[in-house]
C-alpha positions in Angstrom: 7.5 -2.7 51.9 5.5 -1.6 48.9 3.1 -3.7 46.8 3.8 -4.3 43.1 0.9 -2.1 42.3 2.4 0.8 44.2 5.8 0.2 42.7 4.4 0.1 39.1 2.6 3.4 39.8 5.8 5.0 41.0 7.7 3.8 38.0 5.0 5.1 35.6 5.2 8.5 37.3 9.0 8.6 37.1 8.9 7.7 33.4 6.3 10.5 32.7 8.4 13.0 34.7 11.5 12.0 32.8 9.7 12.2 29.4 8.4 15.7 30.3 11.9 16.9 31.3 13.4 15.6 28.1 10.7 17.3 26.0 11.2 20.6 27.8 15.0 20.3 27.4 14.6 19.6 23.7 12.3 22.6 23.2 14.6 24.9 25.1 17.6 23.8 23.0 15.8 24.8 19.8 15.5 28.4 18.7 11.9 29.8 19.3 11.3 30.4 15.5 11.5 26.7 14.8 8.7 25.9 17.1 6.1 28.2 15.5 4.5 29.0 12.1 5.1 25.9 10.1 8.9 26.2 10.1 10.9 23.0 10.1 14.4 22.5 11.5 17.2 21.7 9.1 19.0 18.3 9.6 22.5 19.2 8.4 23.6 15.6 8.6 21.1 14.6 5.9 22.1 17.4 3.5 24.5 17.2 0.6 28.0 18.2 1.9 28.9 21.9 1.2 31.3 24.5 2.5 28.7 27.3 2.8 24.9 27.2 3.1 22.2 29.4 1.7 19.9 31.3 4.0 17.9 28.4 5.3 21.1 26.5 6.2 22.4 29.4 8.2 19.1 30.1 9.8 18.7 26.4 10.8 15.1 26.1 9.6 13.0 25.9 6.5 10.1 28.3 6.1 7.4 28.6 3.4 8.8 30.4 0.4 6.7 32.4 -2.1 7.7 32.4 -5.7 6.3 33.2 -9.2 5.9 30.3 -11.7 8.3 31.0 -14.6 5.8 29.5 -17.2 2.4 30.7 -16.2 3.2 33.6 -13.8 1.1 32.2 -11.0 1.9 33.1 -7.4 2.8 29.9 -5.5 4.2 28.8 -2.2 7.0 26.3 -1.7 6.1 24.7 1.6 8.7 24.1 4.3 7.8 20.4 4.4 8.4 20.1 0.6 11.8 22.0 0.9 12.9 19.6 3.7 12.0 16.6 1.4 13.8 18.2 -1.6 17.1 19.0 0.2 17.3 16.2 2.8 15.7 13.2 1.1 16.4 13.9 -2.5 19.8 15.4 -1.7 19.3 18.3 -4.1 21.9 21.0 -4.4 21.3 23.6 -1.7 21.2 26.5 -4.2 18.2 25.2 -6.1 14.7 26.5 -5.5 11.2 26.0 -6.9 10.5 27.8 -10.2 7.4 26.1 -11.5 3.9 25.4 -10.0 2.7 21.8 -9.9 0.6 21.9 -13.1 3.5 23.5 -15.0 6.0 20.9 -13.6 3.7 18.1 -14.8 3.5 19.7 -18.3 7.2 20.1 -18.4 7.8 16.5 -17.5 5.3 15.4 -20.2 7.0 17.6 -22.7 10.5 16.2 -21.9 9.2 12.7 -22.0 7.7 13.2 -25.5 10.9 14.8 -26.7 12.9 11.9 -25.3 10.6 9.4 -27.1 11.0 11.3 -30.4 14.8 11.4 -30.0 15.0 7.7 -29.2 12.6 6.8 -32.1 14.6 8.8 -34.7 18.0 7.5 -33.4 17.2 3.8 -34.0 17.5 2.6 -37.6 14.6 0.8 -39.2 16.3 -2.6 -39.8 15.4 -6.2 -39.2 16.8 -8.3 -36.3 17.1 -12.1 -36.4 13.4 -12.7 -35.7 12.3 -10.6 -38.7 10.6 -7.9 -36.6 11.4 -4.3 -37.6 12.7 -1.8 -35.1 11.0 1.6 -34.9 
């Protein structure tokens, strides 16, 4: 008969062995290109439903994508982690890609916000409400 200490040690070894086997099985089931170079696997269940996928969907992984900013012309990289967030968390359309660098995206958002404020300000008539306060 074994002591509790011996039995706990055996159970711990069995768990570690099982965990190692599961990790090895997981790695063998994944294509080798997913395991190297910053590439991330695609989770198709988290994507927007589509009949056919662009290159990353067929490949089964995201990889860093170089692009040129359409506003300033700077060479930029759209990271695989950012792509995964864009397509799987934000549920963006699979045919969309990055076209602006981060500073130009911020400028574009500010420009759109100011245009929106101008449009809303000019659309409201300058009249009094019941409290006597004028609208802009």
